[in-house]
PDB file of N, H, CA, C and O in Angstrom:
ATOM      1  N   MET A   1      -0.557  14.495 -10.051  1.00  0.00           N
ATOM      2  CA  MET A   1       0.231  14.003  -9.002  1.00  0.00           C
ATOM      3  C   MET A   1       0.972  12.826  -9.353  1.00  0.00           C
ATOM      4  O   MET A   1       1.929  12.425  -8.691  1.00  0.00           O
ATOM      5  N   ASN A   2       0.491  12.210 -10.496  1.00  0.00           N
ATOM      6  H   ASN A   2      -0.287  12.535 -11.034  1.00  0.00           H
ATOM      7  CA  ASN A   2       1.000  10.853 -10.904  1.00  0.00           C
ATOM      8  C   ASN A   2       2.644  11.049 -11.143  1.00  0.00           C
ATOM      9  O   ASN A   2       2.974  12.104 -11.686  1.00  0.00           O
ATOM     10  N   GLY A   3       3.541  10.244 -10.829  1.00  0.00           N
ATOM     11  H   GLY A   3       3.273   9.387 -10.388  1.00  0.00           H
ATOM     12  CA  GLY A   3       4.762  10.551 -10.960  1.00  0.00           C
ATOM     13  C   GLY A   3       5.576  11.292  -9.874  1.00  0.00           C
ATOM     14  O   GLY A   3       6.806  11.269  -9.901  1.00  0.00           O
ATOM     15  N   GLU A   4       4.862  11.970  -8.890  1.00  0.00           N
ATOM     16  H   GLU A   4       3.862  11.989  -8.869  1.00  0.00           H
ATOM     17  CA  GLU A   4       5.403  12.853  -8.021  1.00  0.00           C
ATOM     18  C   GLU A   4       5.545  12.104  -6.754  1.00  0.00           C
ATOM     19  O   GLU A   4       4.804  11.181  -6.416  1.00  0.00           O
ATOM     20  N   GLN A   5       6.617  12.594  -6.027  1.00  0.00           N
ATOM     21  H   GLN A   5       7.219  13.344  -6.302  1.00  0.00           H
ATOM     22  CA  GLN A   5       6.801  12.011  -4.613  1.00  0.00           C
ATOM     23  C   GLN A   5       5.462  11.872  -3.766  1.00  0.00           C
ATOM     24  O   GLN A   5       4.813  12.888  -3.517  1.00  0.00           O
ATOM     25  N   GLY A   6       5.079  10.735  -3.362  1.00  0.00           N
ATOM     26  H   GLY A   6       5.606   9.910  -3.565  1.00  0.00           H
ATOM     27  CA  GLY A   6       3.896  10.185  -2.558  1.00  0.00           C
ATOM     28  C   GLY A   6       2.761   9.992  -3.527  1.00  0.00           C
ATOM     29  O   GLY A   6       1.654   9.910  -2.996  1.00  0.00           O
ATOM     30  N   SER A   7       2.812   9.894  -4.962  1.00  0.00           N
ATOM     31  H   SER A   7       3.712   9.960  -5.393  1.00  0.00           H
ATOM     32  CA  SER A   7       1.613   9.514  -5.573  1.00  0.00           C
ATOM     33  C   SER A   7       1.325   8.184  -5.726  1.00  0.00           C
ATOM     34  O   SER A   7       0.150   7.838  -5.849  1.00  0.00           O
ATOM     35  N   LYS A   8       2.412   7.210  -5.739  1.00  0.00           N
ATOM     36  H   LYS A   8       3.367   7.491  -5.639  1.00  0.00           H
ATOM     37  CA  LYS A   8       2.250   5.789  -5.493  1.00  0.00           C
ATOM     38  C   LYS A   8       3.264   5.014  -4.629  1.00  0.00           C
ATOM     39  O   LYS A   8       4.478   5.168  -4.765  1.00  0.00           O
ATOM     40  N   PRO A   9       2.764   4.251  -3.819  1.00  0.00           N
ATOM     41  CA  PRO A   9       3.363   3.515  -2.835  1.00  0.00           C
ATOM     42  C   PRO A   9       4.795   3.003  -3.560  1.00  0.00           C
ATOM     43  O   PRO A   9       5.900   3.385  -3.175  1.00  0.00           O
ATOM     44  N   ILE A  10       4.604   2.180  -4.547  1.00  0.00           N
ATOM     45  H   ILE A  10       3.706   1.869  -4.859  1.00  0.00           H
ATOM     46  CA  ILE A  10       5.689   1.579  -5.323  1.00  0.00           C
ATOM     47  C   ILE A  10       6.818   2.703  -5.558  1.00  0.00           C
ATOM     48  O   ILE A  10       7.965   2.478  -5.173  1.00  0.00           O
ATOM     49  N   ASP A  11       6.512   3.815  -6.140  1.00  0.00           N
ATOM     50  H   ASP A  11       5.580   3.998  -6.452  1.00  0.00           H
ATOM     51  CA  ASP A  11       7.291   4.951  -6.708  1.00  0.00           C
ATOM     52  C   ASP A  11       8.173   5.486  -5.405  1.00  0.00           C
ATOM     53  O   ASP A  11       9.354   5.834  -5.411  1.00  0.00           O
ATOM     54  N   ASN A  12       7.313   5.451  -4.365  1.00  0.00           N
ATOM     55  H   ASN A  12       6.353   5.169  -4.360  1.00  0.00           H
ATOM     56  CA  ASN A  12       7.876   6.142  -2.946  1.00  0.00           C
ATOM     57  C   ASN A  12       9.188   5.195  -2.696  1.00  0.00           C
ATOM     58  O   ASN A  12      10.292   5.628  -2.366  1.00  0.00           O
ATOM     59  N   ASN A  13       8.897   3.990  -2.890  1.00  0.00           N
ATOM     60  H   ASN A  13       8.000   3.639  -3.158  1.00  0.00           H
ATOM     61  CA  ASN A  13      10.217   3.206  -2.483  1.00  0.00           C
ATOM     62  C   ASN A  13      11.170   3.095  -3.745  1.00  0.00           C
ATOM     63  O   ASN A  13      12.365   3.371  -3.637  1.00  0.00           O
ATOM     64  N   ALA A  14      10.716   2.763  -4.718  1.00  0.00           N
ATOM     65  H   ALA A  14       9.745   2.539  -4.805  1.00  0.00           H
ATOM     66  CA  ALA A  14      11.585   2.740  -5.787  1.00  0.00           C
ATOM     67  C   ALA A  14      12.541   3.898  -6.364  1.00  0.00           C
ATOM     68  O   ALA A  14      13.753   3.775  -6.541  1.00  0.00           O
ATOM     69  N   ARG A  15      11.742   5.091  -6.634  1.00  0.00           N
ATOM     70  H   ARG A  15      10.757   5.191  -6.490  1.00  0.00           H
ATOM     71  CA  ARG A  15      12.247   6.321  -7.068  1.00  0.00           C
ATOM     72  C   ARG A  15      12.731   7.202  -5.866  1.00  0.00           C
ATOM     73  O   ARG A  15      13.881   7.634  -5.784  1.00  0.00           O
ATOM     74  N   TRP A  16      11.886   7.396  -5.073  1.00  0.00           N
ATOM     75  H   TRP A  16      10.952   7.045  -5.140  1.00  0.00           H
ATOM     76  CA  TRP A  16      12.037   8.570  -4.079  1.00  0.00           C
ATOM     77  C   TRP A  16      12.852   7.899  -2.762  1.00  0.00           C
ATOM     78  O   TRP A  16      13.493   8.627  -2.004  1.00  0.00           O
ATOM     79  N   LYS A  17      12.779   6.703  -2.599  1.00  0.00           N
ATOM     80  H   LYS A  17      12.258   6.112  -3.215  1.00  0.00           H
ATOM     81  CA  LYS A  17      13.600   6.028  -1.379  1.00  0.00           C
ATOM     82  C   LYS A  17      12.829   6.308  -0.347  1.00  0.00           C
ATOM     83  O   LYS A  17      13.442   6.373   0.718  1.00  0.00           O
ATOM     84  N   GLY A  18      11.476   6.532  -0.291  1.00  0.00           N
ATOM     85  H   GLY A  18      10.978   6.480  -1.157  1.00  0.00           H
ATOM     86  CA  GLY A  18      10.817   6.723   0.884  1.00  0.00           C
ATOM     87  C   GLY A  18      10.339   5.363   1.294  1.00  0.00           C
ATOM     88  O   GLY A  18      10.051   4.552   0.414  1.00  0.00           O
ATOM     89  N   GLU A  19      10.232   5.046   2.581  1.00  0.00           N
ATOM     90  H   GLU A  19      10.466   5.706   3.295  1.00  0.00           H
ATOM     91  CA  GLU A  19       9.766   3.719   3.278  1.00  0.00           C
ATOM     92  C   GLU A  19       8.349   3.869   3.588  1.00  0.00           C
ATOM     93  O   GLU A  19       7.966   4.565   4.528  1.00  0.00           O
ATOM     94  N   VAL A  20       7.500   3.178   2.751  1.00  0.00           N
ATOM     95  H   VAL A  20       7.811   2.613   1.987  1.00  0.00           H
ATOM     96  CA  VAL A  20       6.089   2.840   2.889  1.00  0.00           C
ATOM     97  C   VAL A  20       5.642   1.681   3.618  1.00  0.00           C
ATOM     98  O   VAL A  20       4.694   1.680   4.404  1.00  0.00           O
ATOM     99  N   PHE A  21       6.460   0.567   3.287  1.00  0.00           N
ATOM    100  H   PHE A  21       7.230   0.568   2.650  1.00  0.00           H
ATOM    101  CA  PHE A  21       6.294  -0.580   3.888  1.00  0.00           C
ATOM    102  C   PHE A  21       7.213  -0.779   4.970  1.00  0.00           C
ATOM    103  O   PHE A  21       7.684   0.205   5.539  1.00  0.00           O
ATOM    104  N   THR A  22       7.561  -2.092   5.363  1.00  0.00           N
ATOM    105  H   THR A  22       7.178  -2.892   4.901  1.00  0.00           H
ATOM    106  CA  THR A  22       8.666  -2.326   6.374  1.00  0.00           C
ATOM    107  C   THR A  22      10.093  -2.151   5.509  1.00  0.00           C
ATOM    108  O   THR A  22      10.135  -2.145   4.279  1.00  0.00           O
ATOM    109  N   PRO A  23      11.192  -2.016   6.345  1.00  0.00           N
ATOM    110  CA  PRO A  23      12.379  -1.967   5.515  1.00  0.00           C
ATOM    111  C   PRO A  23      12.709  -3.167   4.658  1.00  0.00           C
ATOM    112  O   PRO A  23      13.320  -2.977   3.607  1.00  0.00           O
ATOM    113  N   LEU A  24      12.341  -4.430   5.033  1.00  0.00           N
ATOM    114  H   LEU A  24      11.845  -4.584   5.887  1.00  0.00           H
ATOM    115  CA  LEU A  24      12.592  -5.512   4.077  1.00  0.00           C
ATOM    116  C   LEU A  24      12.010  -5.396   2.898  1.00  0.00           C
ATOM    117  O   LEU A  24      12.582  -5.574   1.822  1.00  0.00           O
ATOM    118  N   VAL A  25      10.580  -5.021   3.084  1.00  0.00           N
ATOM    119  H   VAL A  25      10.115  -4.876   3.958  1.00  0.00           H
ATOM    120  CA  VAL A  25       9.759  -4.754   1.787  1.00  0.00           C
ATOM    121  C   VAL A  25      10.262  -3.563   0.791  1.00  0.00           C
ATOM    122  O   VAL A  25      10.141  -3.565  -0.434  1.00  0.00           O
ATOM    123  N   SER A  26      10.831  -2.586   1.565  1.00  0.00           N
ATOM    124  H   SER A  26      10.930  -2.585   2.560  1.00  0.00           H
ATOM    125  CA  SER A  26      11.409  -1.559   0.929  1.00  0.00           C
ATOM    126  C   SER A  26      12.579  -1.952   0.068  1.00  0.00           C
ATOM    127  O   SER A  26      12.793  -1.462  -1.041  1.00  0.00           O
ATOM    128  N   THR A  27      13.439  -3.014   0.743  1.00  0.00           N
ATOM    129  H   THR A  27      13.265  -3.412   1.643  1.00  0.00           H
ATOM    130  CA  THR A  27      14.681  -3.623   0.160  1.00  0.00           C
ATOM    131  C   THR A  27      14.426  -4.354  -1.086  1.00  0.00           C
ATOM    132  O   THR A  27      15.123  -4.221  -2.091  1.00  0.00           O
ATOM    133  N   LEU A  28      13.363  -5.165  -0.991  1.00  0.00           N
ATOM    134  H   LEU A  28      12.796  -5.273  -0.174  1.00  0.00           H
ATOM    135  CA  LEU A  28      13.041  -6.025  -2.074  1.00  0.00           C
ATOM    136  C   LEU A  28      12.383  -5.314  -3.270  1.00  0.00           C
ATOM    137  O   LEU A  28      12.481  -5.641  -4.452  1.00  0.00           O
ATOM    138  N   ILE A  29      11.722  -4.324  -2.772  1.00  0.00           N
ATOM    139  H   ILE A  29      11.642  -4.058  -1.812  1.00  0.00           H
ATOM    140  CA  ILE A  29      11.084  -3.432  -4.025  1.00  0.00           C
ATOM    141  C   ILE A  29      12.311  -2.889  -4.772  1.00  0.00           C
ATOM    142  O   ILE A  29      12.415  -3.128  -5.975  1.00  0.00           O
ATOM    143  N   ALA A  30      13.231  -2.184  -4.141  1.00  0.00           N
ATOM    144  H   ALA A  30      13.147  -1.989  -3.164  1.00  0.00           H
ATOM    145  CA  ALA A  30      14.455  -1.702  -4.626  1.00  0.00           C
ATOM    146  C   ALA A  30      15.252  -2.552  -5.646  1.00  0.00           C
ATOM    147  O   ALA A  30      15.683  -2.202  -6.744  1.00  0.00           O
ATOM    148  N   GLU A  31      15.345  -3.730  -5.037  1.00  0.00           N
ATOM    149  H   GLU A  31      14.995  -4.015  -4.144  1.00  0.00           H
ATOM    150  CA  GLU A  31      15.994  -4.935  -5.648  1.00  0.00           C
ATOM    151  C   GLU A  31      15.452  -5.311  -7.043  1.00  0.00           C
ATOM    152  O   GLU A  31      16.051  -5.363  -8.117  1.00  0.00           O
ATOM    153  N   ILE A  32      14.183  -5.554  -6.752  1.00  0.00           N
ATOM    154  H   ILE A  32      13.696  -5.512  -5.880  1.00  0.00           H
ATOM    155  CA  ILE A  32      13.187  -6.062  -7.995  1.00  0.00           C
ATOM    156  C   ILE A  32      13.354  -4.872  -9.245  1.00  0.00           C
ATOM    157  O   ILE A  32      13.630  -5.216 -10.394  1.00  0.00           O
ATOM    158  N   VAL A  33      13.171  -3.600  -8.903  1.00  0.00           N
ATOM    159  H   VAL A  33      12.946  -3.320  -7.970  1.00  0.00           H
ATOM    160  CA  VAL A  33      13.249  -2.638  -9.758  1.00  0.00           C
ATOM    161  C   VAL A  33      14.656  -2.552 -10.388  1.00  0.00           C
ATOM    162  O   VAL A  33      14.813  -2.311 -11.584  1.00  0.00           O
ATOM    163  N   GLN A  34      15.791  -2.787  -9.423  1.00  0.00           N
ATOM    164  H   GLN A  34      15.664  -2.983  -8.450  1.00  0.00           H
ATOM    165  CA  GLN A  34      17.245  -2.755 -10.217  1.00  0.00           C
ATOM    166  C   GLN A  34      17.399  -4.054 -10.987  1.00  0.00           C
ATOM    167  O   GLN A  34      18.289  -4.054 -11.838  1.00  0.00           O
ATOM    168  N   LEU A  35      16.736  -5.078 -10.846  1.00  0.00           N
ATOM    169  H   LEU A  35      16.013  -5.077 -10.155  1.00  0.00           H
ATOM    170  CA  LEU A  35      16.673  -6.168 -11.826  1.00  0.00           C
ATOM    171  C   LEU A  35      15.762  -6.170 -13.069  1.00  0.00           C
ATOM    172  O   LEU A  35      15.743  -7.086 -13.890  1.00  0.00           O
ATOM    173  N   GLY A  36      15.008  -5.052 -13.128  1.00  0.00           N
ATOM    174  H   GLY A  36      15.023  -4.307 -12.461  1.00  0.00           H
ATOM    175  CA  GLY A  36      14.277  -4.646 -14.348  1.00  0.00           C
ATOM    176  C   GLY A  36      12.563  -5.212 -14.078  1.00  0.00           C
ATOM    177  O   GLY A  36      11.744  -5.126 -14.993  1.00  0.00           O
ATOM    178  N   GLY A  37      12.331  -5.569 -13.224  1.00  0.00           N
ATOM    179  H   GLY A  37      12.996  -5.638 -12.480  1.00  0.00           H
ATOM    180  CA  GLY A  37      11.087  -6.225 -12.753  1.00  0.00           C
ATOM    181  C   GLY A  37       9.858  -5.007 -12.428  1.00  0.00           C
ATOM    182  O   GLY A  37       8.856  -5.343 -11.796  1.00  0.00           O
ATOM    183  N   GLU A  38       9.984  -3.951 -12.789  1.00  0.00           N
ATOM    184  H   GLU A  38      10.798  -3.678 -13.303  1.00  0.00           H
ATOM    185  CA  GLU A  38       8.818  -3.174 -12.514  1.00  0.00           C
ATOM    186  C   GLU A  38       7.671  -3.379 -13.010  1.00  0.00           C
ATOM    187  O   GLU A  38       6.711  -3.076 -12.303  1.00  0.00           O
ATOM    188  N   ALA A  39       7.432  -3.920 -14.289  1.00  0.00           N
ATOM    189  H   ALA A  39       8.212  -4.167 -14.864  1.00  0.00           H
ATOM    190  CA  ALA A  39       6.129  -4.341 -14.731  1.00  0.00           C
ATOM    191  C   ALA A  39       5.499  -5.512 -13.864  1.00  0.00           C
ATOM    192  O   ALA A  39       4.323  -5.471 -13.502  1.00  0.00           O
ATOM    193  N   ASP A  40       6.429  -6.646 -13.530  1.00  0.00           N
ATOM    194  H   ASP A  40       7.384  -6.680 -13.824  1.00  0.00           H
ATOM    195  CA  ASP A  40       6.131  -7.532 -12.692  1.00  0.00           C
ATOM    196  C   ASP A  40       5.599  -7.203 -11.312  1.00  0.00           C
ATOM    197  O   ASP A  40       4.632  -7.711 -10.744  1.00  0.00           O
ATOM    198  N   LEU A  41       6.476  -6.185 -10.851  1.00  0.00           N
ATOM    199  H   LEU A  41       7.262  -5.772 -11.311  1.00  0.00           H
ATOM    200  CA  LEU A  41       6.207  -5.656  -9.423  1.00  0.00           C
ATOM    201  C   LEU A  41       4.789  -4.720  -9.366  1.00  0.00           C
ATOM    202  O   LEU A  41       4.047  -4.648  -8.387  1.00  0.00           O
ATOM    203  N   ALA A  42       4.607  -4.039 -10.634  1.00  0.00           N
ATOM    204  H   ALA A  42       5.210  -4.098 -11.430  1.00  0.00           H
ATOM    205  CA  ALA A  42       3.188  -3.451 -10.823  1.00  0.00           C
ATOM    206  C   ALA A  42       1.984  -4.319 -10.773  1.00  0.00           C
ATOM    207  O   ALA A  42       0.948  -3.993 -10.195  1.00  0.00           O
ATOM    208  N   ARG A  43       2.196  -5.634 -11.513  1.00  0.00           N
ATOM    209  H   ARG A  43       3.038  -5.899 -11.983  1.00  0.00           H
ATOM    210  CA  ARG A  43       1.052  -6.576 -11.539  1.00  0.00           C
ATOM    211  C   ARG A  43       0.935  -7.248  -9.931  1.00  0.00           C
ATOM    212  O   ARG A  43      -0.177  -7.505  -9.470  1.00  0.00           O
ATOM    213  N   THR A  44       1.983  -7.459  -9.271  1.00  0.00           N
ATOM    214  H   THR A  44       2.887  -7.251  -9.645  1.00  0.00           H
ATOM    215  CA  THR A  44       1.939  -8.086  -8.185  1.00  0.00           C
ATOM    216  C   THR A  44       1.355  -7.155  -7.277  1.00  0.00           C
ATOM    217  O   THR A  44       0.530  -7.629  -6.496  1.00  0.00           O
ATOM    218  N   PHE A  45       1.623  -5.811  -7.200  1.00  0.00           N
ATOM    219  H   PHE A  45       2.293  -5.426  -7.835  1.00  0.00           H
ATOM    220  CA  PHE A  45       0.977  -4.834  -6.137  1.00  0.00           C
ATOM    221  C   PHE A  45      -0.568  -4.694  -6.649  1.00  0.00           C
ATOM    222  O   PHE A  45      -1.477  -4.692  -5.819  1.00  0.00           O
ATOM    223  N   ALA A  46      -0.787  -4.598  -7.806  1.00  0.00           N
ATOM    224  H   ALA A  46      -0.048  -4.600  -8.481  1.00  0.00           H
ATOM    225  CA  ALA A  46      -2.366  -4.635  -8.233  1.00  0.00           C
ATOM    226  C   ALA A  46      -2.983  -5.582  -7.634  1.00  0.00           C
ATOM    227  O   ALA A  46      -4.028  -5.350  -7.027  1.00  0.00           O
ATOM    228  N   GLN A  47      -2.421  -6.868  -7.702  1.00  0.00           N
ATOM    229  H   GLN A  47      -1.572  -7.057  -8.195  1.00  0.00           H
ATOM    230  CA  GLN A  47      -3.254  -8.062  -7.271  1.00  0.00           C
ATOM    231  C   GLN A  47      -3.279  -7.945  -5.680  1.00  0.00           C
ATOM    232  O   GLN A  47      -4.247  -8.433  -5.097  1.00  0.00           O
ATOM    233  N   PHE A  48      -2.263  -7.322  -4.942  1.00  0.00           N
ATOM    234  H   PHE A  48      -1.476  -6.926  -5.416  1.00  0.00           H
ATOM    235  CA  PHE A  48      -2.159  -7.267  -3.695  1.00  0.00           C
ATOM    236  C   PHE A  48      -3.147  -6.216  -3.063  1.00  0.00           C
ATOM    237  O   PHE A  48      -3.623  -6.311  -1.931  1.00  0.00           O
ATOM    238  N   ARG A  49      -3.363  -5.288  -3.883  1.00  0.00           N
ATOM    239  H   ARG A  49      -2.977  -5.212  -4.802  1.00  0.00           H
ATOM    240  CA  ARG A  49      -4.179  -4.135  -3.587  1.00  0.00           C
ATOM    241  C   ARG A  49      -5.690  -4.694  -3.683  1.00  0.00           C
ATOM    242  O   ARG A  49      -6.547  -4.355  -2.867  1.00  0.00           O
ATOM    243  N   LYS A  50      -5.933  -5.552  -4.720  1.00  0.00           N
ATOM    244  H   LYS A  50      -5.236  -5.827  -5.383  1.00  0.00           H
ATOM    245  CA  LYS A  50      -7.380  -6.155  -5.047  1.00  0.00           C
ATOM    246  C   LYS A  50      -7.764  -6.746  -3.655  1.00  0.00           C
ATOM    247  O   LYS A  50      -8.840  -6.455  -3.132  1.00  0.00           O
ATOM    248  N   GLU A  51      -6.893  -7.553  -3.087  1.00  0.00           N
ATOM    249  H   GLU A  51      -6.019  -7.790  -3.512  1.00  0.00           H
ATOM    250  CA  GLU A  51      -7.019  -8.456  -2.029  1.00  0.00           C
ATOM    251  C   GLU A  51      -7.218  -7.624  -0.702  1.00  0.00           C
ATOM    252  O   GLU A  51      -8.168  -7.765   0.069  1.00  0.00           O
ATOM    253  N   PHE A  52      -6.111  -6.683  -0.549  1.00  0.00           N
ATOM    254  H   PHE A  52      -5.340  -6.569  -1.175  1.00  0.00           H
ATOM    255  CA  PHE A  52      -5.766  -5.840   0.554  1.00  0.00           C
ATOM    256  C   PHE A  52      -6.921  -4.778   0.759  1.00  0.00           C
ATOM    257  O   PHE A  52      -7.187  -4.514   1.932  1.00  0.00           O
ATOM    258  N   GLU A  53      -7.579  -4.191  -0.148  1.00  0.00           N
ATOM    259  H   GLU A  53      -7.363  -4.405  -1.100  1.00  0.00           H
ATOM    260  CA  GLU A  53      -8.429  -3.129   0.181  1.00  0.00           C
ATOM    261  C   GLU A  53      -9.574  -3.532   0.750  1.00  0.00           C
ATOM    262  O   GLU A  53     -10.027  -2.894   1.701  1.00  0.00           O
ATOM    263  N   PRO A  54     -10.259  -4.721   0.226  1.00  0.00           N
ATOM    264  CA  PRO A  54     -11.431  -5.098   0.941  1.00  0.00           C
ATOM    265  C   PRO A  54     -11.308  -5.494   2.378  1.00  0.00           C
ATOM    266  O   PRO A  54     -12.071  -5.130   3.273  1.00  0.00           O
ATOM    267  N   ALA A  55     -10.265  -6.280   2.505  1.00  0.00           N
ATOM    268  H   ALA A  55      -9.646  -6.575   1.778  1.00  0.00           H
ATOM    269  CA  ALA A  55      -9.888  -6.533   4.087  1.00  0.00           C
ATOM    270  C   ALA A  55      -9.722  -5.037   4.874  1.00  0.00           C
ATOM    271  O   ALA A  55     -10.292  -4.952   5.962  1.00  0.00           O
ATOM    272  N   LEU A  56      -9.096  -4.050   4.465  1.00  0.00           N
ATOM    273  H   LEU A  56      -8.633  -4.119   3.582  1.00  0.00           H
ATOM    274  CA  LEU A  56      -9.051  -2.938   5.232  1.00  0.00           C
ATOM    275  C   LEU A  56     -10.499  -2.264   5.185  1.00  0.00           C
ATOM    276  O   LEU A  56     -10.711  -1.521   6.143  1.00  0.00           O
ATOM    277  N   GLN A  57     -11.358  -2.359   4.415  1.00  0.00           N
ATOM    278  H   GLN A  57     -11.185  -2.963   3.637  1.00  0.00           H
ATOM    279  CA  GLN A  57     -12.646  -1.766   4.359  1.00  0.00           C
ATOM    280  C   GLN A  57     -13.412  -2.674   5.437  1.00  0.00           C
ATOM    281  O   GLN A  57     -14.012  -2.110   6.352  1.00  0.00           O
ATOM    282  N   GLN A  58     -13.399  -4.019   5.344  1.00  0.00           N
ATOM    283  H   GLN A  58     -12.912  -4.477   4.600  1.00  0.00           H
ATOM    284  CA  GLN A  58     -14.052  -4.704   6.265  1.00  0.00           C
ATOM    285  C   GLN A  58     -13.589  -4.327   7.941  1.00  0.00           C
ATOM    286  O   GLN A  58     -14.405  -4.205   8.854  1.00  0.00           O
ATOM    287  N   LEU A  59     -12.410  -4.212   8.053  1.00  0.00           N
ATOM    288  H   LEU A  59     -11.747  -4.311   7.311  1.00  0.00           H
ATOM    289  CA  LEU A  59     -11.741  -3.895   9.186  1.00  0.00           C
ATOM    290  C   LEU A  59     -12.148  -2.481   9.680  1.00  0.00           C
ATOM    291  O   LEU A  59     -12.436  -2.356  10.870  1.00  0.00           O
ATOM    292  N   ARG A  60     -12.191  -1.435   8.875  1.00  0.00           N
ATOM    293  H   ARG A  60     -11.957  -1.536   7.908  1.00  0.00           H
ATOM    294  CA  ARG A  60     -12.575  -0.261   9.214  1.00  0.00           C
ATOM    295  C   ARG A  60     -14.019  -0.403   9.672  1.00  0.00           C
ATOM    296  O   ARG A  60     -14.238  -0.041  10.828  1.00  0.00           O
ATOM    297  N   ASP A  61     -15.098  -0.896   8.921  1.00  0.00           N
ATOM    298  H   ASP A  61     -14.920  -1.190   7.982  1.00  0.00           H
ATOM    299  CA  ASP A  61     -16.570  -1.075   8.875  1.00  0.00           C
ATOM    300  C   ASP A  61     -16.733  -1.738  10.314  1.00  0.00           C
ATOM    301  O   ASP A  61     -17.681  -1.332  10.986  1.00  0.00           O
ATOM    302  N   ARG A  62     -15.871  -2.758  10.876  1.00  0.00           N
ATOM    303  H   ARG A  62     -15.101  -3.088  10.330  1.00  0.00           H
ATOM    304  CA  ARG A  62     -16.073  -3.502  12.080  1.00  0.00           C
ATOM    305  C   ARG A  62     -15.953  -2.438  13.044  1.00  0.00           C
ATOM    306  O   ARG A  62     -16.833  -2.180  13.865  1.00  0.00           O
ATOM    307  N   LEU A  63     -14.594  -1.673  12.916  1.00  0.00           N
ATOM    308  H   LEU A  63     -13.879  -1.883  12.249  1.00  0.00           H
ATOM    309  CA  LEU A  63     -14.395  -1.004  14.131  1.00  0.00           C
ATOM    310  C   LEU A  63     -15.069   0.295  14.131  1.00  0.00           C
ATOM    311  O   LEU A  63     -15.098   0.924  15.189  1.00  0.00           O
ATOM    312  N   MET A  64     -15.634   0.795  13.042  1.00  0.00           N
ATOM    313  H   MET A  64     -15.610   0.284  12.182  1.00  0.00           H
ATOM    314  CA  MET A  64     -16.568   1.815  13.050  1.00  0.00           C
ATOM    315  C   MET A  64     -18.008   1.339  13.646  1.00  0.00           C
ATOM    316  O   MET A  64     -18.753   2.138  14.213  1.00  0.00           O
ATOM    317  N   ALA A  65     -18.311   0.046  13.478  1.00  0.00           N
ATOM    318  H   ALA A  65     -17.706  -0.603  13.017  1.00  0.00           H
ATOM    319  CA  ALA A  65     -19.692  -0.185  14.011  1.00  0.00           C
ATOM    320  C   ALA A  65     -19.399  -0.381  15.749  1.00  0.00           C
ATOM    321  O   ALA A  65     -20.271   0.011  16.524  1.00  0.00           O
ATOM    322  N   THR A  66     -18.377  -0.883  16.178  1.00  0.00           N
ATOM    323  H   THR A  66     -17.668  -1.201  15.549  1.00  0.00           H
ATOM    324  CA  THR A  66     -17.953  -0.925  17.540  1.00  0.00           C
ATOM    325  C   THR A  66     -18.013   0.262  18.226  1.00  0.00           C
ATOM    326  O   THR A  66     -18.572   0.342  19.319  1.00  0.00           O
ATOM    327  N   ALA A  67     -17.388   1.362  17.580  1.00  0.00           N
ATOM    328  H   ALA A  67     -16.933   1.297  16.691  1.00  0.00           H
ATOM    329  CA  ALA A  67     -17.074   2.743  17.943  1.00  0.00           C
ATOM    330  C   ALA A  67     -18.564   3.298  18.155  1.00  0.00           C
ATOM    331  O   ALA A  67     -18.847   4.016  19.114  1.00  0.00           O
ATOM    332  N   MET A  68     -19.455   2.922  17.219  1.00  0.00           N
ATOM    333  H   MET A  68     -19.225   2.339  16.440  1.00  0.00           H
ATOM    334  CA  MET A  68     -20.831   3.683  17.195  1.00  0.00           C
ATOM    335  C   MET A  68     -21.635   3.050  18.099  1.00  0.00           C
ATOM    336  O   MET A  68     -22.555   3.696  18.601  1.00  0.00           O
ATOM    337  N   ASP A  69     -21.440   1.757  18.440  1.00  0.00           N
ATOM    338  H   ASP A  69     -20.693   1.232  18.031  1.00  0.00           H
ATOM    339  CA  ASP A  69     -22.238   1.157  19.506  1.00  0.00           C
ATOM    340  C   ASP A  69     -21.780   1.802  20.908  1.00  0.00           C
ATOM    341  O   ASP A  69     -22.497   1.815  21.908  1.00  0.00           O
ATOM    342  N   ARG A  70     -20.569   2.298  20.840  1.00  0.00           N
ATOM    343  H   ARG A  70     -19.986   2.287  20.028  1.00  0.00           H
ATOM    344  CA  ARG A  70     -20.224   2.901  22.164  1.00  0.00           C
ATOM    345  C   ARG A  70     -20.443   4.449  22.320  1.00  0.00           C
ATOM    346  O   ARG A  70     -20.046   5.145  23.254  1.00  0.00           O
ATOM    347  N   GLY A  71     -21.181   4.863  21.173  1.00  0.00           N
ATOM    348  H   GLY A  71     -21.503   4.298  20.414  1.00  0.00           H
ATOM    349  CA  GLY A  71     -21.573   6.256  21.252  1.00  0.00           C
ATOM    350  C   GLY A  71     -20.898   7.204  20.328  1.00  0.00           C
ATOM    351  O   GLY A  71     -21.235   8.383  20.437  1.00  0.00           O
ATOM    352  N   LEU A  72     -19.894   6.858  19.329  1.00  0.00           N
ATOM    353  H   LEU A  72     -19.620   5.901  19.240  1.00  0.00           H
ATOM    354  CA  LEU A  72     -19.394   7.665  18.428  1.00  0.00           C
ATOM    355  C   LEU A  72     -20.527   8.263  17.432  1.00  0.00           C
ATOM    356  O   LEU A  72     -21.267   7.442  16.890  1.00  0.00           O
ATOM    357  N   GLU A  73     -20.687   9.480  17.190  1.00  0.00           N
ATOM    358  H   GLU A  73     -20.086  10.147  17.631  1.00  0.00           H
ATOM    359  CA  GLU A  73     -21.411  10.114  16.298  1.00  0.00           C
ATOM    360  C   GLU A  73     -20.810  10.159  14.885  1.00  0.00           C
ATOM    361  O   GLU A  73     -19.724  10.686  14.645  1.00  0.00           O
ATOM    362  N   PRO A  74     -21.637   9.534  13.914  1.00  0.00           N
ATOM    363  CA  PRO A  74     -21.112   9.696  12.636  1.00  0.00           C
ATOM    364  C   PRO A  74     -20.811  11.043  12.087  1.00  0.00           C
ATOM    365  O   PRO A  74     -20.346  11.158  10.952  1.00  0.00           O
TER     366      PRO A  74
END
């Protein structure tokens, strides 16, 4: 699936013109790619992911705990 539409968020914006983020972020990604900054963009996104994924996991875990306290079955 690598290199196909939907396989990577950055590719969705840069190659397939799909909007994964906000319109402004999509525009910035396209401009960075046009300026030849794909490697820098990939490094920036990798750093973002390292910080963002744990935050999303914590949010999901907190919401799951609240839902289970209210009777949600796993």
